[in-house]
ZAFI-440824 format. One line per field, with one value per residue (C-alpha): y, x, z; residue in three letters. Coordinates in nm, 2 decimals, padded with zeros to 4 digits. Each point is the difference from the previous one (the first is absolute). Layout:
<atoms>
c2 c(Y/...)
c1 c(X/...)
c3 c(Z/...)
rest c(ALA/...)
</atoms>
This chain:
<atoms>
c2 c(05.91/00.19/00.25/00.28/-00.04/00.10/00.29/00.27/-00.13/-00.01/00.36/00.12/-00.21/00.19/00.33/00.16/-00.12/00.08/00.34/00.16/00.19/-00.12/00.36/00.15/00.14/-00.12/-00.37/-00.23/-00.15/-00.19/-00.27/-00.29/-00.13/-00.28/-00.24/00.01/-00.25/-00.22/-00.31/-00.11/00.08/00.36/00.02/-00.12/00.30/00.23/-00.19/00.07/00.37/-00.04/-00.16/00.26/00.27/-00.14/00.04/00.38/00.18/00.16/-00.34/-00.32/00.10/00.22/00.24/-00.25/-00.22/00.29/00.36/-00.08/-00.25/00.16/-00.02/-00.25/-00.22/-00.19/00.22/00.33/00.29/00.29/00.37/00.29/00.29/00.17/00.16/-00.14/-00.12/-00.07/-00.36/-00.17/-00.27/-00.25/00.24/00.10/00.34/00.13/00.22/-00.02/00.15/-00.30/-00.10/-00.38/00.03/00.11/-00.24/-00.31/00.10/00.04/-00.32/-00.20/00.13/-00.05/-00.36/-00.03/00.15/-00.27/-00.27/00.13/00.02/-00.36/-00.14/00.18/-00.11/-00.36/-00.05/00.14/-00.21/-00.29/-00.19/00.01/-00.12/-00.09/-00.32/-00.13/00.22/-00.04/-00.11/00.22/00.30/-00.08/-00.02/00.33/00.17/-00.14/00.14/00.35/00.01/-00.10/00.27/00.26/-00.11/00.04/00.35/00.11/-00.16/00.22/00.31/-00.07/-00.05/00.33/00.22/-00.16/00.05/00.05/00.05/-00.34/-00.15/-00.33/00.18/00.13/00.35/-00.17/-00.10/00.23/00.28/00.23/00.08/00.07/-00.33/00.04/-00.02/-00.34/-00.14/-00.23/-00.29/00.01/00.00/-00.29/-00.19/00.06/-00.12/-00.31/-00.11/00.08/-00.22/-00.27/-00.04/-00.12/-00.13/-00.36/-00.03/00.14/-00.22/-00.12/00.15/-00.33/00.03/00.35/00.02/00.31/-00.17/00.26/00.29/-00.01/-00.01/-00.36/-00.14/-00.03/00.36/00.12/-00.17/00.16/00.34/-00.04/-00.10/00.31/00.24/-00.16/00.02/00.37/00.04/-00.18/00.22/00.35/00.30/00.38/00.15/00.37/00.19/00.36/00.22/-00.23/-00.24/-00.27/-00.29/-00.37/-00.22/-00.33/-00.12/-00.11/-00.33/-00.04/-00.37/-00.07/00.10/-00.19/-00.31/00.07/00.04/-00.33/-00.18/00.11/-00.04/-00.35/-00.07/00.08/-00.23/-00.29/00.02/-00.13/00.20/00.22/-00.08/00.14/-00.25/00.24/00.16/00.36/00.16/-00.22/00.14/00.35/-00.12/-00.19/00.32/00.19/-00.27/-00.02/-00.35/-00.03/-00.30/-00.09/-00.20/00.18/00.33/00.26/-00.01/00.31/00.18/00.33/-00.08/00.26/00.01/00.00/00.35/00.13/00.01/-00.05/00.17/-00.25/-00.12/00.36/00.12/-00.32/-00.14/00.19/00.33/-00.03/00.31/00.06/00.17/00.18/-00.16/-00.36/-00.22/-00.17/-00.33/-00.17/00.07/00.36/00.29/-00.03/00.27/-00.20/00.21/-00.28/00.02/-00.17/00.12/-00.02/-00.19/-00.25/-00.26/-00.01/-00.11/-00.33/-00.32/-00.06/-00.33/00.14/-00.06/00.30/00.25/-00.02/00.00/00.29/00.23/00.12/00.20/00.09/00.27/00.04/00.31/00.04/00.19/-00.01/-00.28/-00.23/-00.03/00.00/-00.19/00.12/-00.08/00.20/00.01/00.34/00.13/-00.30/-00.29/-00.13/-00.26/-00.29/-00.18/00.10/00.11/00.02/-00.19/-00.31/00.01/-00.26/00.18/00.34/00.22/00.20/00.28/00.28/-00.12/00.20/-00.04/-00.21/-00.32/-00.23/-00.18/-00.12/00.13/-00.26/00.18/-00.31/-00.29/-00.32/00.10/00.30/-00.22/-00.23/00.29/00.17/-00.32/-00.02/00.37/-00.03/-00.33/00.10/00.33/-00.19/-00.30/00.17/-00.31/-00.15/-00.28/-00.28/00.13/00.36/-00.15/-00.20/00.30/00.20/-00.31/-00.04/00.35/-00.04/-00.34/00.16/00.27/-00.26/-00.34/00.03/00.15/-00.11/-00.17/-00.02/00.37/-00.05/-00.04/00.26/00.24/00.07/-00.20/00.23/00.20/00.34/-00.13/-00.20/00.30/00.20/-00.29/00.00/00.37/-00.04/-00.27/00.23/00.26/-00.22/-00.17/00.30/00.26/00.22/-00.12/00.30/-00.21/00.09/00.35/-00.14/-00.29/00.26/00.21/-00.30/-00.10/00.36/-00.01/00.25/00.30/-00.21/-00.15/00.34/00.13/-00.27/00.02/00.37/-00.08/-00.28/00.25/00.28/-00.22/-00.12/00.36/00.11/-00.27/00.24/-00.02/00.37/00.00/-00.35/-00.09/-00.36/-00.31/-00.24/-00.28/00.08/00.02/-00.23/-00.26/-00.07/00.01/00.19/00.29/00.21/00.23/-00.14/-00.16/-00.14/00.08/-00.18/-00.27/-00.10/-00.10/00.07/-00.32/-00.19/-00.27/-00.28/00.03/-00.29/-00.02/-00.17/-00.15/-00.04/00.30/-00.08/00.22/-00.07/-00.29/00.20/-00.10/00.32/-00.17/-00.34/-00.10/00.01/00.20/00.28/00.36/00.01/-00.31/-00.01/-00.05/00.30/00.23/-00.15/00.22/-00.02/00.28/00.29/00.07/00.02/00.11/-00.31/00.14/-00.19/00.17/00.18/-00.10/00.07/00.26/00.04/-00.03/-00.34/-00.15/-00.26/-00.06/00.31/00.16/-00.15/-00.35/00.01/00.10/-00.27/-00.26/00.05/00.04/-00.06/00.34/00.28/00.23/00.30/-00.13/00.03/00.30/00.12/00.30/00.19/-00.12/00.32/00.24/00.30/00.04/00.31/00.29/00.23/-00.13/00.08/-00.30/-00.02/00.11/-00.35/-00.11/00.31/00.02/-00.34/-00.03/00.38/-00.03/-00.18/00.03/00.19/00.18/00.37/00.21/00.28/-00.14/-00.37/-00.08/-00.33/00.09/-00.20/00.12/-00.02/00.14/00.27/00.09/-00.07/-00.16/-00.15/-00.37/-00.23/-00.14/-00.35/-00.27/-00.36/-00.12/00.16/-00.24/00.11/-00.01/00.24/00.22/00.03/00.16/00.26/00.09/00.20/-00.19/-00.03/00.18/-00.26/00.09/00.23/00.29/-00.02/00.20/00.37/-00.02/-00.29/00.20/00.30/-00.21/-00.17/00.28/00.02/-00.37/-00.09/00.15/-00.08/-00.10/-00.11/00.36/00.05)
c1 c(13.89/00.20/-00.19/00.24/-00.08/-00.37/00.02/-00.03/-00.35/-00.09/00.09/-00.26/-00.28/-00.01/00.16/-00.33/-00.17/00.29/00.04/00.35/-00.03/-00.26/-00.02/-00.13/-00.35/-00.11/-00.01/00.00/-00.32/-00.21/-00.07/00.24/00.05/-00.26/00.22/00.30/-00.12/-00.24/00.23/00.34/00.18/-00.12/00.09/00.36/00.05/-00.10/00.23/00.29/-00.07/00.02/00.34/00.12/-00.07/00.29/00.25/00.03/00.32/-00.18/-00.08/00.21/00.15/00.23/-00.10/-00.14/00.32/00.25/-00.10/-00.19/00.24/00.15/00.37/00.11/00.31/-00.09/-00.15/00.19/-00.01/00.24/-00.07/00.24/-00.24/00.00/-00.34/-00.34/-00.19/-00.36/00.07/00.30/-00.22/00.28/00.17/-00.33/00.01/-00.31/-00.30/-00.36/00.11/00.21/-00.11/00.05/-00.25/-00.28/00.06/00.04/-00.29/-00.23/00.12/-00.06/-00.36/-00.06/00.10/-00.23/-00.28/00.05/00.00/-00.32/-00.17/00.11/-00.12/-00.34/-00.05/00.11/-00.21/-00.31/00.07/-00.22/00.32/00.04/-00.25/00.07/-00.20/00.19/00.30/00.21/00.35/00.16/-00.19/00.08/00.37/-00.01/-00.19/00.27/00.28/-00.16/-00.07/00.36/00.13/-00.22/00.15/00.35/-00.07/-00.15/00.30/00.24/-00.21/00.01/00.38/00.06/-00.28/-00.13/-00.38/-00.14/-00.34/-00.17/-00.30/-00.11/-00.25/00.08/-00.09/-00.31/-00.15/00.15/-00.20/00.30/00.29/00.22/00.08/00.04/00.35/00.00/00.23/00.26/-00.07/-00.37/00.10/00.23/-00.26/-00.27/00.24/00.11/-00.36/-00.09/00.27/-00.03/-00.37/00.08/00.37/-00.09/-00.20/00.28/00.23/00.35/00.27/00.03/-00.37/00.06/00.14/00.19/00.12/00.15/-00.08/-00.35/-00.09/-00.05/-00.16/00.35/00.08/-00.32/00.09/00.34/-00.15/-00.23/00.30/00.19/-00.29/-00.05/00.37/-00.02/-00.31/00.18/00.30/00.10/-00.08/00.04/-00.33/-00.08/00.02/-00.10/00.24/00.30/00.16/-00.21/00.07/00.06/-00.29/-00.16/-00.36/-00.14/-00.10/00.33/00.03/-00.33/00.17/00.31/-00.22/-00.16/00.35/00.12/-00.32/00.01/00.37/-00.05/-00.27/00.26/00.26/-00.24/-00.13/00.35/-00.04/00.31/00.36/00.35/00.14/00.17/00.33/-00.05/00.16/-00.21/-00.32/00.09/00.19/-00.32/-00.21/00.24/-00.04/-00.38/00.00/-00.31/-00.03/-00.30/00.16/00.31/00.08/-00.20/-00.37/-00.12/00.20/-00.13/00.01/00.15/00.01/00.32/00.08/-00.32/00.00/00.22/00.33/00.12/00.28/00.09/00.04/00.17/00.34/00.32/-00.03/00.05/00.04/-00.09/00.22/-00.20/-00.32/00.12/00.22/00.30/-00.14/-00.34/-00.12/-00.11/00.00/-00.07/00.00/00.12/-00.24/-00.08/00.30/00.11/00.19/00.38/00.02/-00.28/00.22/00.24/-00.28/-00.07/00.15/00.30/-00.16/-00.34/-00.08/-00.22/00.28/00.19/-00.31/-00.18/00.30/00.13/00.32/00.04/-00.11/00.01/00.08/-00.02/00.20/00.09/00.24/-00.26/-00.05/00.21/-00.08/00.14/-00.05/-00.26/00.02/-00.08/-00.28/-00.21/00.00/-00.24/-00.27/00.04/-00.33/-00.16/00.30/-00.04/00.32/-00.18/-00.22/00.11/00.11/-00.09/-00.30/00.16/00.26/-00.26/-00.22/-00.04/-00.30/-00.31/00.20/-00.30/00.18/-00.25/00.00/-00.05/-00.25/-00.02/00.24/-00.02/00.31/-00.19/-00.29/00.24/00.16/-00.34/-00.11/00.32/-00.03/-00.37/00.05/00.28/-00.18/-00.31/00.15/00.29/00.21/00.15/-00.22/00.13/-00.21/00.14/00.35/-00.08/-00.13/00.32/00.21/-00.16/00.10/00.35/00.04/-00.03/00.26/00.26/-00.08/00.27/00.26/-00.03/-00.32/00.12/-00.09/-00.37/-00.07/00.25/-00.23/-00.12/-00.28/-00.11/-00.32/00.17/00.30/-00.21/-00.22/00.31/00.13/-00.33/00.03/00.36/-00.09/-00.26/00.27/00.22/-00.29/-00.20/00.26/-00.16/-00.35/-00.09/-00.07/00.29/-00.13/-00.34/00.14/00.18/-00.31/-00.22/00.24/00.06/00.37/00.01/00.14/00.28/00.10/00.00/00.21/00.26/00.00/00.09/00.29/00.13/00.05/00.12/00.25/00.14/00.03/00.16/00.24/00.16/-00.32/-00.03/-00.35/-00.12/00.17/-00.09/00.15/-00.19/00.17/-00.23/-00.34/00.04/00.17/00.30/00.37/00.11/-00.24/00.03/00.28/00.28/-00.16/00.25/00.04/-00.24/00.15/-00.19/00.03/-00.21/-00.09/-00.28/-00.18/00.12/00.35/00.08/00.28/00.31/00.13/-00.08/00.08/00.07/00.17/00.05/-00.23/-00.29/-00.13/-00.07/-00.08/00.01/00.12/-00.29/-00.22/-00.17/00.02/-00.38/-00.23/-00.12/-00.36/00.02/00.14/-00.15/00.18/00.37/00.01/00.07/00.28/-00.07/00.19/00.13/00.06/00.25/-00.04/-00.34/-00.07/00.33/-00.02/00.37/00.35/00.03/-00.14/00.20/00.12/00.17/-00.07/00.32/-00.08/-00.34/00.15/00.26/-00.26/-00.19/00.24/-00.29/-00.15/00.20/00.18/-00.17/-00.33/00.11/-00.08/00.08/-00.22/-00.06/-00.30/-00.07/-00.08/00.07/-00.31/00.15/00.17/00.26/-00.13/-00.36/-00.25/-00.16/-00.36/-00.12/00.10/-00.15/-00.34/-00.12/-00.23/-00.07/-00.36/00.10/00.37/00.29/00.33/-00.04/00.24/00.08/00.12/00.01/-00.28/-00.19/-00.36/-00.32/-00.35/-00.24/-00.34/00.16/00.26/00.36/00.15/00.33/00.05/00.05/00.36/00.03/00.03/00.02/-00.11/-00.34/-00.25/-00.19/-00.32/00.14/00.15/-00.34/-00.13/00.27/-00.06/-00.27/-00.23/00.08/-00.26/-00.03/-00.36/-00.03/-00.26/-00.33/00.05/-00.09/-00.24/-00.19/-00.03/-00.13/-00.28/-00.11/-00.22/00.17/-00.04/00.37/00.30/00.36/00.14/00.35/00.11/-00.05)
c3 c(07.38/00.26/00.20/-00.09/-00.37/00.04/00.24/-00.26/-00.10/00.37/00.05/-00.24/00.15/00.33/-00.10/-00.08/00.32/00.23/00.16/-00.05/00.32/00.25/00.14/-00.32/00.04/-00.34/00.04/-00.30/-00.13/00.25/-00.26/-00.03/-00.35/-00.02/-00.18/00.23/00.27/-00.20/00.02/00.12/-00.33/00.00/00.37/-00.08/-00.23/00.29/00.23/-00.23/00.05/00.37/-00.03/-00.25/00.26/00.20/-00.28/-00.04/00.09/00.29/00.14/-00.01/-00.33/00.19/00.28/00.26/-00.04/-00.04/00.08/00.32/00.14/00.31/00.09/00.25/00.07/-00.32/-00.28/00.01/-00.24/00.05/-00.03/00.02/00.06/00.33/-00.07/00.07/-00.30/-00.13/-00.11/00.17/00.15/00.05/00.25/00.17/-00.16/-00.19/00.01/-00.15/-00.34/-00.10/-00.35/00.07/00.29/-00.23/-00.28/00.21/00.23/-00.31/-00.16/00.32/00.03/-00.37/00.05/00.30/-00.20/-00.27/00.28/00.15/-00.34/-00.09/00.33/-00.02/-00.35/00.05/00.32/-00.19/-00.31/-00.11/-00.03/00.38/00.26/00.36/-00.03/-00.31/-00.06/-00.32/00.12/-00.26/00.13/00.36/-00.09/-00.17/00.29/00.24/-00.22/-00.01/00.37/00.07/-00.24/00.18/00.33/-00.15/-00.11/00.33/00.17/-00.21/00.08/00.37/00.00/-00.18/00.13/00.32/00.05/-00.34/-00.18/-00.02/-00.18/-00.14/-00.22/-00.35/-00.12/-00.15/00.33/00.26/00.16/00.01/-00.23/00.31/00.17/00.38/00.16/00.18/00.27/-00.17/00.23/-00.09/-00.37/00.04/00.20/-00.27/-00.27/00.20/00.05/-00.36/-00.15/00.27/-00.09/-00.35/00.01/00.08/-00.32/-00.22/-00.22/00.06/-00.24/-00.19/-00.10/-00.15/-00.35/00.10/00.33/00.24/-00.24/00.15/00.37/00.10/00.32/00.16/-00.11/00.16/00.32/-00.01/-00.06/00.30/00.21/-00.12/00.08/00.34/00.09/-00.08/00.21/00.29/-00.01/00.10/-00.21/00.01/00.11/00.00/00.33/-00.01/-00.19/00.06/-00.24/00.17/00.24/-00.05/00.12/-00.08/00.02/00.33/-00.15/-00.20/00.11/-00.18/-00.33/00.08/00.04/-00.34/-00.16/00.15/-00.10/-00.37/-00.03/00.13/-00.26/-00.27/00.17/00.05/-00.36/-00.11/-00.33/00.03/00.08/-00.01/-00.24/-00.24/00.11/00.11/-00.31/-00.23/00.13/-00.13/-00.31/-00.10/00.05/-00.23/-00.26/00.03/00.15/00.21/00.24/00.22/00.29/00.10/00.19/-00.19/00.11/-00.18/-00.27/-00.13/-00.38/-00.22/-00.38/-00.19/-00.15/00.14/00.38/00.31/00.09/00.24/-00.23/-00.08/00.36/00.13/-00.09/-00.10/-00.16/-00.38/-00.22/-00.36/-00.27/-00.27/00.10/00.03/00.22/-00.17/00.13/-00.03/00.35/-00.03/00.24/00.37/00.27/00.29/00.21/00.25/00.23/00.32/00.30/-00.05/00.33/-00.07/-00.17/00.29/00.24/-00.19/00.11/-00.23/-00.12/-00.06/-00.37/-00.02/00.06/-00.33/-00.21/00.16/00.05/-00.34/-00.01/-00.37/-00.23/-00.38/-00.19/-00.38/-00.27/-00.37/00.07/00.17/00.38/00.31/00.32/00.33/00.37/00.18/00.38/00.13/00.22/-00.11/-00.24/-00.26/00.07/-00.25/00.05/-00.33/-00.21/-00.37/-00.01/00.10/-00.31/-00.25/-00.31/00.15/-00.05/-00.28/-00.02/-00.03/00.29/00.31/00.23/-00.05/00.04/00.05/00.28/00.26/00.36/00.28/00.22/00.23/00.05/00.20/00.19/00.13/00.11/00.19/00.18/00.07/00.17/00.21/00.11/00.09/00.18/00.23/00.09/00.09/00.18/00.18/-00.08/-00.31/-00.14/-00.23/-00.29/00.04/-00.01/-00.30/-00.19/00.07/-00.08/-00.34/-00.10/00.13/-00.17/-00.34/00.10/00.12/-00.16/-00.27/00.23/00.36/00.11/00.35/00.04/-00.07/00.37/00.11/00.18/00.36/00.15/00.28/-00.10/-00.02/-00.19/-00.23/-00.10/-00.07/-00.21/-00.20/-00.07/-00.09/-00.25/-00.15/-00.03/-00.22/-00.19/-00.13/-00.12/-00.26/00.08/00.22/00.31/00.24/00.10/00.06/00.21/00.22/00.04/00.08/00.28/00.12/-00.09/-00.28/00.18/00.15/-00.33/-00.18/00.28/-00.03/-00.38/00.03/00.23/-00.22/-00.28/00.23/00.17/-00.33/-00.14/00.33/00.11/00.25/00.21/00.05/-00.14/00.05/00.33/-00.05/-00.17/-00.22/00.19/00.29/-00.15/-00.30/00.21/-00.22/00.08/-00.29/-00.04/-00.32/00.10/-00.21/-00.30/-00.26/-00.36/-00.23/-00.21/-00.31/-00.36/-00.31/-00.18/-00.15/00.19/-00.23/00.15/00.23/00.25/-00.15/00.32/00.37/00.22/00.36/00.26/00.37/-00.03/-00.14/-00.35/-00.19/-00.33/-00.16/-00.34/-00.25/00.23/-00.19/00.11/00.04/-00.04/-00.36/00.11/00.24/-00.27/-00.32/-00.25/-00.09/-00.25/00.23/00.25/00.37/00.30/00.18/00.35/00.21/00.33/00.00/00.36/00.18/00.27/00.07/-00.15/00.16/-00.32/-00.18/-00.28/-00.14/-00.34/-00.15/00.14/-00.17/-00.33/00.02/00.09/-00.33/-00.29/-00.25/00.09/-00.16/00.24/-00.16/00.13/00.36/00.21/00.35/00.11/00.32/00.19/00.20/-00.29/00.22/00.21/00.13/-00.18/00.16/00.34/-00.08/-00.02/-00.34/-00.03/-00.10/00.36/00.16/-00.17/-00.13/00.30/00.02/00.10/00.32/00.09/-00.16/00.06/-00.04/-00.20/00.24/00.33/-00.09/00.24/-00.03/-00.01/00.01/-00.09/00.30/-00.09/-00.22/00.26/-00.07/00.31/00.08/-00.08/00.30/00.02/-00.14/00.27/-00.11/00.34/-00.05/-00.16/-00.31/00.21/00.25/-00.27/-00.16/00.32/-00.02/-00.36/-00.18/-00.23/-00.37/-00.20/-00.27/-00.08/-00.30/-00.03/-00.19/-00.33/00.04/-00.30/00.17/00.32/-00.20/-00.17/00.32/00.11/00.34/00.08/-00.04/00.18/00.02/00.34/00.11/00.00/-00.37)
rest c(MET/LYS/LEU/ARG/ASN/ILE/PHE/ILE/ALA/GLY/LEU/SER/VAL/LEU/ALA/LEU/SER/GLY/CYS/ASN/ASP/TYR/LEU/GLU/VAL/ASP/ALA/PRO/SER/LYS/ASN/LEU/PRO/GLN/ASP/VAL/PHE/THR/ASP/ALA/ARG/ALA/MET/GLN/ARG/ALA/LEU/ASN/GLY/VAL/TYR/ALA/SER/LEU/LEU/THR/SER/ASN/MET/PHE/GLY/ASP/LYS/LEU/ILE/ASN/THR/PHE/VAL/ARG/ASN/SER/ASP/VAL/GLU/TYR/ALA/THR/ASN/SER/SER/GLU/TYR/THR/SER/THR/ASN/LYS/TYR/CYS/ARG/PHE/ASP/CYS/ASP/PRO/ASP/GLY/GLY/ASP/LEU/LYS/SER/THR/TRP/GLU/ASP/CYS/TYR/HIS/ALA/ILE/GLU/LEU/CYS/ASN/LEU/PHE/ILE/GLU/GLY/ALA/GLU/ALA/SER/PRO/ALA/TYR/THR/LYS/GLU/ASN/PRO/ASP/PRO/GLU/VAL/VAL/GLN/MET/LEU/GLY/GLU/VAL/LYS/ALA/ILE/ARG/GLY/ILE/ILE/TYR/HIS/GLU/LEU/ILE/TRP/ASN/TRP/GLY/ASP/VAL/PRO/PHE/SER/PHE/ASN/SER/SER/GLN/THR/THR/GLU/THR/THR/ILE/TYR/PRO/ILE/THR/ASP/ARG/ILE/GLU/ILE/LEU/ASP/ARG/CYS/ILE/LYS/ASP/ILE/ALA/ALA/ILE/ALA/ASP/ASP/MET/LYS/ASP/PRO/GLY/GLU/LEU/SER/GLU/ARG/VAL/GLU/ARG/VAL/SER/ARG/GLN/ALA/ALA/TYR/GLY/ILE/ILE/ALA/ARG/LEU/ALA/LEU/THR/ALA/GLY/GLY/TYR/TYR/LEU/ALA/PRO/GLU/GLY/ASN/THR/TYR/GLY/LYS/MET/VAL/ARG/ALA/ASP/ASN/TYR/GLU/ASP/TYR/LEU/LYS/ILE/CYS/ARG/GLU/TYR/ALA/ASP/LYS/VAL/ILE/GLN/SER/ASN/VAL/HIS/SER/LEU/THR/LYS/ASP/TYR/TYR/GLN/VAL/PHE/VAL/ASP/GLU/CYS/ASN/ASN/ILE/VAL/ALA/SER/ASN/ASP/ASP/PRO/MET/PHE/GLU/ILE/PRO/PHE/GLY/LYS/GLU/SER/THR/GLY/ASN/ILE/GLY/TYR/ILE/HIS/GLY/PRO/LYS/MET/ASP/GLN/TYR/GLN/GLY/ALA/THR/PRO/HIS/PRO/TYR/GLY/LYS/SER/SER/GLY/GLY/ALA/LYS/LEU/SER/ALA/PHE/TYR/ARG/PHE/GLN/TYR/ASP/GLU/GLU/ASP/GLU/ARG/ARG/ASP/PHE/VAL/ASN/GLN/LEU/MET/THR/TYR/SER/ALA/ASN/ASP/GLN/GLY/TYR/GLU/VAL/THR/ALA/LYS/SER/HIS/TYR/ASN/VAL/TYR/ASN/GLY/LYS/TRP/SER/LYS/LEU/TRP/VAL/ASN/GLY/GLY/LEU/GLY/SER/ILE/THR/GLU/GLY/ASN/THR/GLY/ILE/ASN/TYR/PRO/TYR/LEU/ARG/TYR/ALA/ASP/VAL/LEU/LEU/MET/PHE/ALA/GLU/ALA/ASP/VAL/LYS/LEU/GLU/GLY/THR/VAL/THR/PRO/GLN/ALA/GLU/GLU/CYS/LEU/ALA/LYS/VAL/ARG/ASP/ARG/ALA/PHE/ARG/ASN/THR/ASN/PRO/ALA/LYS/VAL/TYR/ASP/TYR/PRO/THR/ASP/PRO/GLU/GLY/PHE/LEU/LYS/ALA/VAL/LEU/LYS/GLU/ARG/LYS/PHE/GLU/PHE/ALA/GLY/GLU/GLY/LEU/ARG/TRP/ARG/ASP/LEU/VAL/ARG/ASN/ASN/LEU/TYR/SER/ALA/GLU/ILE/TYR/TRP/THR/PHE/PHE/ARG/TYR/LEU/GLU/LYS/ALA/ASP/PRO/SER/GLY/ASN/LEU/SER/GLU/VAL/SER/MET/ARG/ASP/PHE/ASP/GLY/ASN/ASP/GLU/GLY/TYR/ASP/ASN/MET/PRO/ASP/MET/ILE/TYR/CYS/LEU/THR/THR/THR/ASP/ASN/ALA/PHE/SER/GLN/ASP/PHE/VAL/LYS/ASP/GLY/VAL/VAL/TYR/ALA/GLN/LYS/GLY/GLN/ARG/ILE/MET/PRO/ASP/ASN/GLN/PHE/PRO/ASN/ASN/ASP/ILE/LYS/ILE/VAL/TRP/MET/LEU/ASN/PRO/TYR/CYS/ARG/SER/ASN/LYS/MET/SER/PRO/THR/PHE/ASN/GLU/TRP/GLN/ALA/ALA/PHE/PRO/ASN/ILE/PRO/LYS/ALA/SER/TRP/VAL/LYS/ASP/ASN/TYR/GLN/TYR/SER/TRP/ASP/SER/ASP/GLY/ASN/VAL/LYS/ASN/GLU/ILE/ARG/TYR/SER/LEU/ARG/GLY/TYR/ILE/TYR/LEU/ASN/ASP/LEU/ASP/GLN/GLN/ARG/LEU/ILE/ASP/GLY/ASN/GLY/ASN/GLU/ILE/SER/VAL/PRO/MET/PRO/ASP/SER/SER/VAL/SER/ASP/GLU/GLU/LEU/VAL/LYS/GLN/LEU/PRO/VAL/VAL/ARG/TYR/ILE/VAL/PRO/ILE/PRO/ARG/THR/THR/ILE/ALA/ARG/SER/GLN/GLY/LYS/TYR/GLU/ASN/LYS/TYR/GLY/TYR)
</atoms>
């Protein structure tokens, strides 16, 4: 039986013994239910409750993978408000009254309470003795310790130093856990998981496979926690927004990261055999493997939990409560930067699958599909359109599509990053790790590009971070990668100027060309009209199309591979030039039409790419304010301003000759840390306070 199908029963087992808010003065009963931990079967029911705590909309069901993902050069949510807000976390703009802060904070600590209760009960159970431990109990203990580490890791990334305890409300001496340094928390969690990880099971030994934490997943989680501990972070400094620091012994954590990533690699359990798109199409269709890229998938239940398929993929509207197709409504809320797709190598297989440029409206006549290429594009990784037969026309959220918390590609790149930082040179194993990820991206297009990266240490590290940029879109890792390497302020700065330069091609406001800092010859100044047609995926090209020696299509080739887009019953936007940056593109609109007479002329569209990012000479608010908490263009005198410790200061002039590392020294820190909820502060009896200028 799949783990997802028995979560509801698990929820009830621990609900009465878990505290909804660990700060409440009236703690729950001090007596654990006597029958919960009597044997492994009863313990399994309690374990289900621990997993179920991850599935709420305040946790991985939505907010941790959507609301609290910060803007970067990959994930990018726009906003048109010039005013500060309580809850615009993605643009670094919030205060302690934001409702999402309270709900996610409380659900995180509720989940930790369940973990602590489980561990205390299991370790005191007659089914578990250190001299002769039951392997099933050991496995479950390892899973819960890993989950506890995951939750503390999320708390640290969002709130910094946070309340910490490995004791439940049943055994703690205080209902107000002490604020603890984040490195100490990570260190405790790493040691806690490492003490049991070797005795856990491989995914092939688990009936639920990667829907439970395996030995390899535990190793990978240790590596992720250690890489965070070995990187930069925003630490409080008086009444300022903080300063970027890293632990004095950061290399010790990089060694731990490398060691445990290598344990995963040497186990030979996981691989990157499936094509990139297939990993996510399989997740959309509830196909769970044990030996490929996913190492731990958070398992959601169909029509009961998980919004990942609702927020990802093209936006699809309903008409009178239903969609005129079997796929259902989706918000398209998980968006990517408009410039992200242009930065891929043109032969990278990931590009076309991830970047979705279409949107579906609905009316009494059916549906219409149009091209969508405005301030951002949709992330196609977990689109409802990949679900065979669809989820149903009246469906909205609760898609039941699994979320891959940890993938083997991540472990390979974590090893490469830690190794080059420690060795100061590029080792053969680090190269092999990077090459394995690149092999999947190019093996069906141009395998010669697999080893196309710098081999000096500095260039190699940048290549690893660049690979992560293209590999993990929509997985909430890019902003954390940038913070960990102390590059976040520089990348937010350049992201702002990408948008401003495109909205202001005259250069009066941006005074910089994308040619300089993106390193391309064409920039984005003179983007061509979009050329596309509206057709179903079962259409095949009726003839070869070759121009000037370039093969644009071959006879019999399908518009999109059938196995990449499994459904042929809905029209898509087939974009002919989605990655051109200038009018140098070839062929022309008429030449495309003439080349494919089997596609009706009425299906062909030529549309303006630029979408008027300025109006009557004024830059649109979406360009001005989508990074409002850090950098923006004001409305009065068109000044570019950046937030330095609450003081609006002029933005340094862009200079492509300045390295990102030097630029970081010129810029204020990005206040990515969010405040502790005001209600929590009030209940802490003066023991908690907000820092970072909140």
